[in-house]
C-alpha angles and dihedrals in degrees: 000000000000095000090051092050091049091050093051093049091049092049093050092049089053092052095047095073091045092052090048090052093049091051088053091050095053096037091087119073117254120255109244130192122187127193132181131234105192094182093058095028091232138140114221113206124199127182142150137208117229132210097030109170095184124066091232131020127175110227139175124220132196120207126194125194123192130188129216092347134022095247093057099083110186102170136032117184126189108203125183126190144142112265122210129198113285091358121151112218124215134200131169129207123193115210121215088206114064110257090231090064099068145002116264130203125203133189136166142198133180146197140187115273103188115133095225089057096049092128092055101055101136121159117233122233118283117263118240116279111266111212116217112193112174091174090066088060090058095057117191095330125148121282114282145173119244139246097039117221093349119196116211137163122256111271094025129129117237132185125210132185133201113219123192134166093231132060114280115230111148108022124153122187128198139190113203088340091307114122117243127210110237136195123218107234093180137330092287102034131064122186129202131173131211116205128205093358114203130219107261108165140338091249093059135243128278129245123184142159129216111220109172106285099358132071112194119182148167140201125250115207116203120189125195121254115271109248131210110259113258130209095019107184139157130199141162132222099186107019089248103082134033117213113204122191136178143164110252096195118211117013109239097188121109126197090252097036119044113171106132110116140155136214136186121222122187110200099199094056096027091227125145129195130187111223122230094207133053096224108036144020137183129227127193113237112239115253092218090079095256104182102181125057131188111196130186116197111205125196125185144163137169094298111032150359131233132187142180132190132222127188120185147148114249094223090058094054100061118136107186121221121249116285115248143195094045110184141168123224136185095015112183135161093288108008140060138168120221121202133184144164132232127208111255120249099194111244091004098079103141117093137181109222132192121209121198126192123197121192144117089030096301140087127223125193127204130182121220134177115220145163123224090308118049138179142176133198119224118201137172094044124159118250120253092011128136116228134186117213128183138173138203132180141206134195123262091259094053116230107141139348118245120240118282120267116192150165138194126235138169131218121231125266125264132189114277111274099207133057115240118266101244134187135166146208115215129200116181118208126173099329095321133089128223106205125190107202120204131186135177119237113254116253120248092256091051100042095053088201141001112318109231102185145344124237118214117190121187125194126187106227091208090054109029092183093062106079132147132202124206126191114209118189119233139279089041113112102188143034140187119240126189107200127195099231126356101259106090140135117222125199123189128190134175121221134197133173092286100048147289131306126238116282125266108212130197135163123223119207132178093243106120091202133248107325091191094066107119123217116248127201119235133186128231124228135194089270095050140271112330121207140160136191142190116259114246120248094246131067120280132188093202148325134254123205114193128179141185135196093229144019114322091235092061127075100264134162099272116207131176144180130208119223133188125259094257096054118111098163139026144173112233113210125173137167086226093065111112126198115252095021119119115226126198118215132196126192118209130187118217114219123211087258088063091250119142121215129182118254108168144354125222135181130188150117130269086216126002121221133199114264112274096205136035123228120264104253125206125199115227132173098019109191138166094272106021148021133197124235119208131185101164093144093064110117111214097184094067096054125111091248143012108290107235097180146305137270121215115205120196130187131184138166091249090059089214118137119225118232111288093031127100132199115267136178117221124215089262088059093249117140122230142147122271135200123184123217109199096186109084090197093060108096102167131066133181117218106206141179094046128155120251118250091015132138118234135179121204140181132188116201129173123223136207133183088281095054144277131304128260117311094216152109107034121208123224134232134171123201115227126255120264092235093047096091093050091047090049091052089053100038097047095060090044091051090048092049091047090051090049092051090048090053092048092048090050092050092045095037093125092051091047091050094050091046103042104020109026120188119255107266117257108245090214089062096047114135091217090076090061089067091059118084108217126199121264094262094040128097133202115273138174113290108238129192093248090054091072133069110235111235102187145001125221109228118199113207115207122211116252092246094057116091121233115263125231116251112276095023120131124232122237122240091252092057091046091054092051095046119115114218119218125176129213110209112219100175127078118265131215092270095056111117095212098043128090124255122283117281138175117286137199122213124196138168116227112207095176103065119081110148137141119273116267121246111291092230092064095065115096129199121284110270094235123047111256132184108246122217115255112283094020102076094103092048094055105034108032118098091245094052121146097252135034133202123272120270114272092245092062106030134038123215116259092260093051099049107120121228115265095026123116121231114216114216114193121217105204124222093217136046138189120232092215140040124239126023123342092248093050120082119248117272099202108018118201124230099229137171118263093265138008132167140198111239104183146357126228144159115231132177113252093242093057097051114127118256117267117265123254117280087235090062108119117241094181092106097050120103137160125245123251115259092253099044118099128213121251 
């Protein structure tokens, strides 16, 4: 034990000086230097440890970082490393808050960290605080948002601050126009944080703040997250180069920040290569026959790194190159040989090849093993057919097929293998037959080449030696034949460049078929038109069903189908069938002698449709309680389906259905009455039990299996009134009588005019003038009012109580009845001393004359002196008196009047209130009553004039008429 104790004491004594030295080394504070990286928002720390006696010494360091003030420690970092003599140590700290937002303080201390000196771990003193003030580097610049143009990864959190030199009071910050909540760090700094930022665009997103009159801003760049490469694979095509490919996923590069890159590392060789592309890279195969490779694909960008590994054998990753020099040899009508070459791969010379043949609408694959040169034999090909053949190959250890290499080729022609499918249409006329011959073009598999022409040979069965051959160029499919007689055999062949087809034979006879065969209706289905027939009693070698989309007599598109001898039914389907078109079918049996005879007739539709139009309906026999509808002109055969009946719709304001009708709702939701007619041949219908003088609307629509016709428009009808017949029996005779009277009146119009509306008499033809004896040189003229001497005036005396009337006013009947008539005699009487003796006189009343009074100045004095009544002397004797004497040619003076003659004195109907002209004022105005009128006119002999009235007669009520007033 003693030696051990001595060894321990010696060892401790040896360590004591070293520990003392180490304590001396760490007793002094460390020297610290801090720099700023604004772009990366990092603090870079540098320091060194002095007085190291050992080349290397493991040490631990503790770093404290404070913000705003020294006591606000925000980060403590424990950092361990091996320190060498005169080595400068580095450490970087990235701040989540931009360094320009606040002042930071950093200090450091250290201690030894060797295991053998575990008992001597004593921290050194802290270094002095190093102040880092990024704001001081900005100076008094304009306000700004930090960090500037920051790049972050999608989904990160990022903090910004707005720094201004003035106090911030009303500041609003936005990211892509979305407001952001901010925190006031101090009076000049605002801080806001964005969490889980998304990728918006490659050009970055905008942040800005509105601070009164300024709007500072910055751009935030967000890159997508770097993904692990997918589908990493390597292969060779020539054993000289490896081609490696992968899917990089999302592109993390931005136009301003490009950091995404890839590199290949091969662990067996230790080689590394940086790739120029993001999706593929090449690697040179080692010349030392390295068979196994272990690759690591590394991807990295600013924020992270990704990697994938791949281990493979080179011989199992061979992708052969495309075969070349593909050729065809010994091509015949049904066979061909295909040859090709493959690029050599050195020792790997065995390939598995796949040959594919496309033709006749199908593809066939064949596998073949080959060396560098390969071939394959095709057999069973169709003549005159174009084929496409191609080949691809893979290495013995299959990895991938090469690309296809192909070529087209065609087999040679052969004679057609099938006889043409032939049918005919026969029309017999006067011992000859006009035959229209039809045939279907051969299919490609039957023609074995392009058909050039068809040969038609006809032979008269009555004269076998007389035959004719016609050549018809393709692509014609019919021809017209005029045969002498109706018993002929016809043979048809198709020819191409290699030969002719077998013959198609048919016999034409003059038998028109069974005229008693009745036409039967058939119904179409989704599969086609189904029909069946009874087999004939004799032998048949087959059947033919032909059809047409119109009457057989018209030029229609004739189609046919051949059936075997055992068929008794079929379903005819054709792409040419159209919905709503009626087709007529005929079924023929083919006898062993190749003669066709008619068995049955069918008609039907592949698909029935509802009628598109309604019949035109006429109304006949309209009565008080019924009317008859008729649509006899409606053609049922031309409809898009078999007419099964008709529906009669009726509407009225009463909304009551007559007997036989039921309520129905139309597609427009209107309600009406309906009656069904099940007989399609019935085309008249009587609507009964109607109301007189009522308005009705009706519609007749047909219906088929597919539905009924249109339900519009309705026609209108109105039943007559009950009184209308009686009124007609009364009105018609009256109208006839009125017409008769009109005709009679027109014929006797002159007589009616003379009787009911006579013409005004012509004054020149007046009979009064015949009583006047004119002088020898005088002639008869119109008798005017001023041509006569007035003999009296009728004076109308008004009662005292009646008010005077205004000139021109008419008197009422009552006033006329109460009027007293007085007359003023203007002509001399028998007792007048100056007048002639009495003589006979003639009085008359003239109802024709009614004219205005002549001018007062035209009246002369009376020819014989007369004694005027009192008060009228001036009126009768003055030169401007009212009347004048007759012209000398019509009237003699009083002294010259012969005995026995009658003197006509005219009593005028009008009078003038003044003498002289109308414009001149009256010379001797009369004092007249308010109103007086002339009642009549007459001519009297002077001797028969009435005596003059008494002077005491009052003239106060006498007045003259206005010039425009007429006598009544």
